[in-house]
Backbone as a printed PyTorch tensor [residue, N CA C, xyz], in Angstrom:
tensor([[[ -65.5740,  -84.6000,   31.7040],
         [ -64.2580,  -85.1180,   32.0220],
         [ -63.2100,  -84.6180,   31.0340]],

        [[ -63.5730,  -84.5600,   29.7720],
         [ -62.5740,  -84.1940,   28.7710],
         [ -62.0220,  -82.7990,   29.0140]],

        [[ -62.8800,  -81.8980,   29.4940],
         [ -62.4210,  -80.5250,   29.7440],
         [ -61.3630,  -80.4790,   30.8350]],

        [[ -61.5120,  -81.3240,   31.8510],
         [ -60.5360,  -81.3580,   32.9470],
         [ -59.1550,  -81.6890,   32.4100]],

        [[ -59.0670,  -82.6890,   31.5330],
         [ -57.7580,  -83.1060,   31.0390],
         [ -57.1880,  -82.1360,   30.0120]],

        [[ -58.0380,  -81.4960,   29.2290],
         [ -57.5380,  -80.4600,   28.3210],
         [ -56.9910,  -79.2930,   29.1390]],

        [[ -57.7160,  -78.8920,   30.1720],
         [ -57.2580,  -77.7850,   31.0200],
         [ -55.9760,  -78.1560,   31.7640]],

        [[ -55.9440,  -79.3550,   32.3680],
         [ -54.7240,  -79.7980,   33.0560],
         [ -53.5440,  -79.8760,   32.0870]],

        [[ -53.8060,  -80.3700,   30.8840],
         [ -52.7410,  -80.4540,   29.8870],
         [ -52.2220,  -79.0860,   29.4920]],

        [[ -53.1260,  -78.1580,   29.2490],
         [ -52.7180,  -76.8090,   28.8360],
         [ -51.9600,  -76.0970,   29.9560]],

        [[ -52.4630,  -76.2100,   31.1820],
         [ -51.7670,  -75.5850,   32.3170],
         [ -50.3860,  -76.1880,   32.4890]],

        [[ -50.3040,  -77.5140,   32.4270],
         [ -49.0020,  -78.1580,   32.5930],
         [ -48.0510,  -77.8480,   31.4530]],

        [[ -48.5710,  -77.7040,   30.2340],
         [ -47.7040,  -77.3150,   29.1150],
         [ -47.1440,  -75.9150,   29.3520]],

        [[ -47.9920,  -75.0060,   29.8010],
         [ -47.5370,  -73.6410,   30.0800],
         [ -46.4880,  -73.6360,   31.1910]],

        [[ -46.7360,  -74.3960,   32.2510],
         [ -45.7850,  -74.4740,   33.3670],
         [ -44.4630,  -75.0760,   32.8940]],

        [[ -44.5420,  -76.1240,   32.0740],
         [ -43.3200,  -76.7680,   31.5790],
         [ -42.5000,  -75.8100,   30.7180]],

        [[ -43.1650,  -75.0370,   29.8790],
         [ -42.4470,  -74.0540,   29.0590],
         [ -41.7940,  -73.0070,   29.9650]],

        [[ -42.5300,  -72.5720,   30.9760],
         [ -41.9570,  -71.6130,   31.9260],
         [ -40.7540,  -72.1800,   32.6590]],

        [[ -40.8640,  -73.4340,   33.1150],
         [ -39.7410,  -74.0690,   33.7930],
         [ -38.5550,  -74.2300,   32.8420]],

        [[ -38.8490,  -74.5740,   31.5840],
         [ -37.7750,  -74.7110,   30.6040],
         [ -37.0560,  -73.4000,   30.3700]],

        [[ -37.8150,  -72.3220,   30.2210],
         [ -37.2110,  -71.0070,   30.0100],
         [ -36.4200,  -70.5670,   31.2420]],

        [[ -36.9840,  -70.8140,   32.4190],
         [ -36.2730,  -70.4750,   33.6550],
         [ -34.9580,  -71.2450,   33.7460]],

        [[ -35.0090,  -72.5190,   33.3880],
         [ -33.7990,  -73.3250,   33.4230],
         [ -32.7430,  -72.8180,   32.4580]],

        [[ -33.1760,  -72.4460,   31.2630],
         [ -32.2310,  -71.9940,   30.2370],
         [ -31.6370,  -70.6230,   30.5600]],

        [[ -32.4210,  -69.7670,   31.1910],
         [ -31.9680,  -68.3900,   31.4050],
         [ -31.6640,  -68.0570,   32.8640]],

        [[ -32.4330,  -68.6270,   33.7860],
         [ -32.2610,  -68.2700,   35.1830],
         [ -31.3270,  -69.1710,   35.9610]],

        [[ -31.1240,  -70.3740,   35.4740],
         [ -30.2930,  -71.3180,   36.2190],
         [ -28.9080,  -71.4970,   35.6220]],

        [[ -28.6620,  -70.8830,   34.5010],
         [ -27.3640,  -71.0240,   33.8350],
         [ -26.2400,  -70.6040,   34.7860]],

        [[ -25.3290,  -71.5200,   35.0250],
         [ -24.1990,  -71.2490,   35.9000],
         [ -24.5030,  -71.3890,   37.3820]],

        [[ -25.7440,  -71.6280,   37.7310],
         [ -26.1250,  -71.7550,   39.1430],
         [ -26.2180,  -73.2040,   39.6050]],

        [[ -26.4070,  -74.1210,   38.6610],
         [ -26.4740,  -75.5450,   38.9900],
         [ -25.2970,  -76.2510,   38.3450]],

        [[ -24.8780,  -77.3370,   38.9560],
         [ -23.8310,  -78.1540,   38.3430],
         [ -24.3800,  -78.7380,   37.0440]],

        [[ -23.4810,  -79.1960,   36.1920],
         [ -23.9240,  -79.8090,   34.9410],
         [ -24.8600,  -80.9830,   35.2060]],

        [[ -24.5470,  -81.7940,   36.2100],
         [ -25.3730,  -82.9700,   36.5370],
         [ -26.7690,  -82.5530,   36.9890]],

        [[ -26.8530,  -81.5590,   37.8690],
         [ -28.1660,  -81.1120,   38.3360],
         [ -28.9420,  -80.4060,   37.2290]],

        [[ -28.2350,  -79.7550,   36.3260],
         [ -28.9160,  -79.1310,   35.1880],
         [ -29.5190,  -80.2090,   34.2820]],

        [[ -28.8160,  -81.3240,   34.0970],
         [ -29.3620,  -82.4480,   33.3290],
         [ -30.6020,  -83.0170,   34.0020]],

        [[ -30.5560,  -83.1350,   35.3200],
         [ -31.7050,  -83.6300,   36.0790],
         [ -32.8970,  -82.7000,   35.8580]],

        [[ -32.6640,  -81.4100,   35.9650],
         [ -33.7170,  -80.4170,   35.7700],
         [ -34.3010,  -80.5110,   34.3560]],

        [[ -33.4280,  -80.5830,   33.3640],
         [ -33.8780,  -80.6580,   31.9720],
         [ -34.6740,  -81.9310,   31.6960]],

        [[ -34.3090,  -83.0330,   32.3290],
         [ -35.0830,  -84.2640,   32.1930],
         [ -36.4920,  -84.0540,   32.7470]],

        [[ -36.5880,  -83.3870,   33.8890],
         [ -37.8950,  -83.0780,   34.4570],
         [ -38.7490,  -82.2580,   33.5020]],

        [[ -38.1510,  -81.2470,   32.8810],
         [ -38.8780,  -80.4020,   31.9260],
         [ -39.3140,  -81.2080,   30.7070]],

        [[ -38.4130,  -82.0360,   30.1940],
         [ -38.7140,  -82.8270,   29.0000],
         [ -39.9040,  -83.7560,   29.2390]],

        [[ -39.8940,  -84.4800,   30.3310],
         [ -41.0060,  -85.3870,   30.6310],
         [ -42.2730,  -84.6210,   30.9900]],

        [[ -42.1150,  -83.4720,   31.6040],
         [ -43.2660,  -82.6400,   31.9540],
         [ -44.0140,  -82.2240,   30.6860]],

        [[ -43.3140,  -81.6940,   29.7040],
         [ -43.9820,  -81.2110,   28.4850],
         [ -44.5720,  -82.3740,   27.6900]],

        [[ -43.8390,  -83.5040,   27.6150],
         [ -44.3680,  -84.6480,   26.8580],
         [ -45.6800,  -85.1390,   27.4560]],

        [[ -45.7430,  -85.1910,   28.7670],
         [ -46.9400,  -85.7380,   29.4020],
         [ -48.0510,  -84.7040,   29.5310]],

        [[ -47.6930,  -83.4220,   29.4840],
         [ -48.7270,  -82.3900,   29.3690],
         [ -49.4490,  -82.5610,   28.0300]],

        [[ -48.6910,  -82.8410,   26.9810],
         [ -49.3030,  -83.0970,   25.6730],
         [ -50.1300,  -84.3790,   25.7090]],

        [[ -49.6690,  -85.3590,   26.4850],
         [ -50.4510,  -86.5800,   26.6670],
         [ -51.7920,  -86.2920,   27.3200]],

        [[ -51.8040,  -85.4120,   28.3220],
         [ -53.0670,  -85.0220,   28.9580],
         [ -54.0080,  -84.3650,   27.9550]],

        [[ -53.4540,  -83.5070,   27.1030],
         [ -54.2740,  -82.8880,   26.0480],
         [ -54.8550,  -83.9580,   25.1330]],

        [[ -54.0350,  -84.9300,   24.7620],
         [ -54.5050,  -86.0070,   23.8860],
         [ -55.6250,  -86.8000,   24.5460]],

        [[ -55.4670,  -87.0980,   25.8230],
         [ -56.5140,  -87.8400,   26.5410],
         [ -57.8060,  -87.0350,   26.5630]],

        [[ -57.7050,  -85.7500,   26.8110],
         [ -58.8930,  -84.9000,   26.7840],
         [ -59.5660,  -84.8880,   25.4270]],

        [[ -58.7740,  -84.8300,   24.3720],
         [ -59.3430,  -84.8180,   23.0180],
         [ -59.9620,  -86.1670,   22.6640]],

        [[ -59.3160,  -87.2570,   23.0640],
         [ -59.9000,  -88.5790,   22.8380],
         [ -61.2260,  -88.6900,   23.5810]],

        [[ -61.2580,  -88.2290,   24.8170],
         [ -62.4930,  -88.2920,   25.6080],
         [ -63.5860,  -87.4340,   24.9780]],

        [[ -63.2100,  -86.2840,   24.4300],
         [ -64.2110,  -85.4290,   23.7670],
         [ -64.7610,  -86.1050,   22.5220]],

        [[ -63.9220,  -86.8670,   21.8420],
         [ -64.3190,  -87.5130,   20.5880],
         [ -65.1430,  -88.7790,   20.8180]],

        [[ -64.6860,  -89.6400,   21.7450],
         [ -65.3500,  -90.9350,   21.9330],
         [ -66.2010,  -90.9960,   23.1940]],

        [[ -66.0920,  -89.9970,   24.0320],
         [ -66.8050,  -90.0150,   25.3040],
         [ -65.8860,  -90.4870,   26.4160]],

        [[ -66.2080,  -90.0740,   27.6100],
         [ -65.3840,  -90.4270,   28.7480],
         [ -65.5730,  -91.8800,   29.1500]],

        [[ -64.5880,  -92.4100,   29.8340],
         [ -64.6680,  -93.7680,   30.3660],
         [ -63.7820,  -93.8430,   31.5990]],

        [[ -63.9730,  -94.8800,   32.3650],
         [ -63.1430,  -95.0840,   33.5530],
         [ -61.6750,  -95.2360,   33.1490]],

        [[ -61.4190,  -95.9710,   32.0650],
         [ -60.0400,  -96.1810,   31.6070],
         [ -59.3790,  -94.8770,   31.1900]],

        [[ -60.1220,  -94.0350,   30.4870],
         [ -59.5690,  -92.7370,   30.0900],
         [ -59.3110,  -91.8600,   31.2990]],

        [[ -60.2270,  -91.8920,   32.2500],
         [ -60.0440,  -91.1120,   33.4630],
         [ -58.7910,  -91.5640,   34.2150]],

        [[ -58.6310,  -92.8730,   34.3680],
         [ -57.4270,  -93.4060,   35.0040],
         [ -56.1780,  -92.9760,   34.2330]],

        [[ -56.2520,  -93.0380,   32.9260],
         [ -55.1200,  -92.6520,   32.0960],
         [ -54.6890,  -91.2130,   32.3880]],

        [[ -55.6520,  -90.3240,   32.3910],
         [ -55.3430,  -88.9160,   32.6430],
         [ -54.7970,  -88.6690,   34.0360]],

        [[ -55.4270,  -89.2660,   35.0360],
         [ -54.9670,  -89.0380,   36.4070],
         [ -53.6040,  -89.6640,   36.6550]],

        [[ -53.3280,  -90.7820,   36.0020],
         [ -52.0010,  -91.3830,   36.1390],
         [ -50.9220,  -90.5120,   35.4880]],

        [[ -51.2070,  -89.9540,   34.3140],
         [ -50.2280,  -89.0570,   33.6930],
         [ -50.0090,  -87.8200,   34.5580]],

        [[ -51.0880,  -87.2650,   35.0960],
         [ -50.9560,  -86.0900,   35.9610],
         [ -50.1350,  -86.4290,   37.2090]],

        [[ -50.4150,  -87.5740,   37.8120],
         [ -49.6440,  -88.0200,   38.9760],
         [ -48.1750,  -88.1880,   38.6090]],

        [[ -47.9330,  -88.7540,   37.4300],
         [ -46.5580,  -88.9170,   36.9690],
         [ -45.8340,  -87.5890,   36.8350]],

        [[ -46.5210,  -86.5810,   36.3100],
         [ -45.9060,  -85.2510,   36.1900],
         [ -45.5130,  -84.7360,   37.5730]],

        [[ -46.4520,  -84.8120,   38.5030],
         [ -46.1940,  -84.2890,   39.8450],
         [ -45.0430,  -85.0420,   40.5140]],

        [[ -45.0760,  -86.3740,   40.4490],
         [ -44.0820,  -87.1750,   41.1750],
         [ -42.7520,  -87.2250,   40.4180]],

        [[ -42.7870,  -87.5530,   39.1240],
         [ -41.5440,  -87.6970,   38.3570],
         [ -40.8610,  -86.3440,   38.1810]],

        [[ -41.5290,  -85.4370,   37.4890],
         [ -40.9060,  -84.1380,   37.2270],
         [ -40.7240,  -83.3510,   38.5190]],

        [[ -41.7200,  -83.4230,   39.4020],
         [ -41.6050,  -82.6980,   40.6680],
         [ -40.4090,  -83.1420,   41.4890]],

        [[ -40.1600,  -84.4470,   41.5450],
         [ -38.9980,  -84.9290,   42.3120],
         [ -37.6890,  -84.4900,   41.6510]],

        [[ -37.6610,  -84.4740,   40.3240],
         [ -36.4400,  -84.0260,   39.6380],
         [ -36.2020,  -82.5370,   39.8260]],

        [[ -37.2520,  -81.7320,   39.7530],
         [ -37.1050,  -80.2900,   40.0050],
         [ -36.5970,  -80.0510,   41.4180]],

        [[ -37.1990,  -80.7310,   42.3640],
         [ -36.8120,  -80.5570,   43.7620],
         [ -35.3750,  -81.0060,   43.9890]],

        [[ -35.0010,  -82.1250,   43.3800],
         [ -33.6320,  -82.6230,   43.5120],
         [ -32.6420,  -81.6280,   42.9110]],

        [[ -32.9850,  -81.0580,   41.7600],
         [ -32.0830,  -80.1020,   41.1170],
         [ -31.8930,  -78.8540,   41.9810]],

        [[ -32.9640,  -78.3670,   42.5850],
         [ -32.8840,  -77.1490,   43.3990],
         [ -32.2280,  -77.3710,   44.7560]],

        [[ -32.4450,  -78.5480,   45.3330],
         [ -31.9610,  -78.7840,   46.6940],
         [ -30.7030,  -79.6290,   46.7560]],

        [[ -30.4620,  -80.4290,   45.7200],
         [ -29.3300,  -81.3450,   45.7420],
         [ -29.5730,  -82.5770,   46.5960]],

        [[ -30.8070,  -82.7570,   47.0780],
         [ -31.1310,  -83.9220,   47.9050],
         [ -31.2430,  -85.1400,   46.9860]],

        [[ -30.2110,  -85.9690,   46.9960],
         [ -30.1340,  -87.0570,   46.0230],
         [ -31.1060,  -88.1970,   46.2990]],

        [[ -31.5310,  -88.3970,   47.5560],
         [ -32.4450,  -89.5090,   47.8390],
         [ -33.7950,  -89.3210,   47.1720]],

        [[ -34.1010,  -88.1260,   46.7130],
         [ -35.3530,  -87.9150,   45.9780],
         [ -35.3830,  -88.7220,   44.6840]],

        [[ -34.2090,  -89.1050,   44.2100],
         [ -34.1380,  -89.9560,   43.0270],
         [ -34.8330,  -91.2900,   43.2310]],

        [[ -35.0000,  -91.7030,   44.4810],
         [ -35.6990,  -92.9550,   44.7680],
         [ -37.2070,  -92.8270,   44.5500]],

        [[ -37.7190,  -91.6140,   44.5760],
         [ -39.1480,  -91.3710,   44.3760],
         [ -39.4880,  -91.2900,   42.8800]],

        [[ -38.5390,  -90.8350,   42.1090],
         [ -38.7590,  -90.5930,   40.6840],
         [ -39.3460,  -91.7940,   39.9380]],

        [[ -38.8730,  -93.0250,   40.1670],
         [ -39.4440,  -94.1690,   39.4390],
         [ -40.9350,  -94.3970,   39.7080]],

        [[ -41.4250,  -93.9320,   40.8480],
         [ -42.8640,  -94.0480,   41.1080],
         [ -43.6280,  -93.2220,   40.0760]],

        [[ -43.1270,  -92.0360,   39.7970],
         [ -43.7380,  -91.2040,   38.7590],
         [ -43.6050,  -91.8330,   37.3880]],

        [[ -42.4550,  -92.4310,   37.1080],
         [ -42.2680,  -93.1160,   35.8260],
         [ -43.2230,  -94.2760,   35.6610]],

        [[ -43.4570,  -94.9910,   36.7370],
         [ -44.4240,  -96.0910,   36.7100],
         [ -45.8260,  -95.5590,   36.4400]],

        [[ -46.1580,  -94.4260,   37.0400],
         [ -47.4680,  -93.8070,   36.7770],
         [ -47.5900,  -93.4240,   35.3040]],

        [[ -46.5170,  -92.8940,   34.7150],
         [ -46.5340,  -92.5730,   33.2820],
         [ -46.8370,  -93.8200,   32.4480]],

        [[ -46.1040,  -94.8810,   32.7050],
         [ -46.2800,  -96.1160,   31.9410],
         [ -47.6950,  -96.6380,   32.0950]],

        [[ -48.1780,  -96.6810,   33.3300],
         [ -49.5400,  -97.1670,   33.5780],
         [ -50.5730,  -96.2790,   32.8850]],

        [[ -50.3340,  -94.9770,   32.8730],
         [ -51.2540,  -94.0560,   32.2020],
         [ -51.3410,  -94.3120,   30.7110]],

        [[ -50.2020,  -94.5320,   30.0850],
         [ -50.2110,  -94.8200,   28.6470],
         [ -50.8850,  -96.1600,   28.3590]],

        [[ -50.6310,  -97.1500,   29.2070],
         [ -51.3000,  -98.4540,   29.0250],
         [ -52.8030,  -98.3130,   29.1810]],

        [[ -53.2290,  -97.5180,   30.1500],
         [ -54.6730,  -97.3030,   30.3320],
         [ -55.2870,  -96.5930,   29.1270]],

        [[ -54.5260,  -95.7210,   28.4720],
         [ -55.0240,  -95.0810,   27.2670],
         [ -55.2420,  -96.1210,   26.1620]],

        [[ -54.2930,  -97.0380,   26.0240],
         [ -54.4340,  -98.1150,   25.0360],
         [ -55.6970,  -98.9370,   25.3500]],

        [[ -55.8650,  -99.3090,   26.6020],
         [ -57.0250, -100.0870,   27.0050],
         [ -58.3120,  -99.3210,   26.7020]],

        [[ -58.3350,  -98.0380,   27.0170],
         [ -59.5240,  -97.2250,   26.7740],
         [ -59.8970,  -97.1840,   25.2960]],

        [[ -58.8860,  -97.0150,   24.4570],
         [ -59.1450,  -96.9360,   23.0180],
         [ -59.5700,  -98.2930,   22.4680]],

        [[ -58.9880,  -99.3770,   22.9640],
         [ -59.3810, -100.7090,   22.5100],
         [ -60.8300, -101.0400,   22.8770]],

        [[ -61.3240, -100.4480,   23.9460],
         [ -62.6920, -100.6990,   24.3920],
         [ -63.7360,  -99.9370,   23.5600]],

        [[ -63.3030,  -98.9840,   22.7770],
         [ -64.2450,  -98.1730,   21.9900],
         [ -64.7630,  -98.9690,   20.8230]]])
């Protein structure tokens, strides 16, 4: 299990860096200031939670896998897809109702971090 989360974390970190560079160099002047902020928020949360996935993988490698750790990792991954994905899509398309989906990803992030706490407390 730990390898899955280290790999997911590393891939997502690489993707987040790529999206960040694309935003800084490829989107300059192409998006409104507001949509650029939305995009940058997506990148910021993407990279933070990619590092969280790496941390979960390392914790699992150190203490062994558990259901709580697995939930933690999958919730963070879901949060990246839903939270950052909805913000990226909103920035590119301007479809503002996608903002209603974003909190679902944020909730997944919060639940993932709580599950990490629970997993570590059980060790």
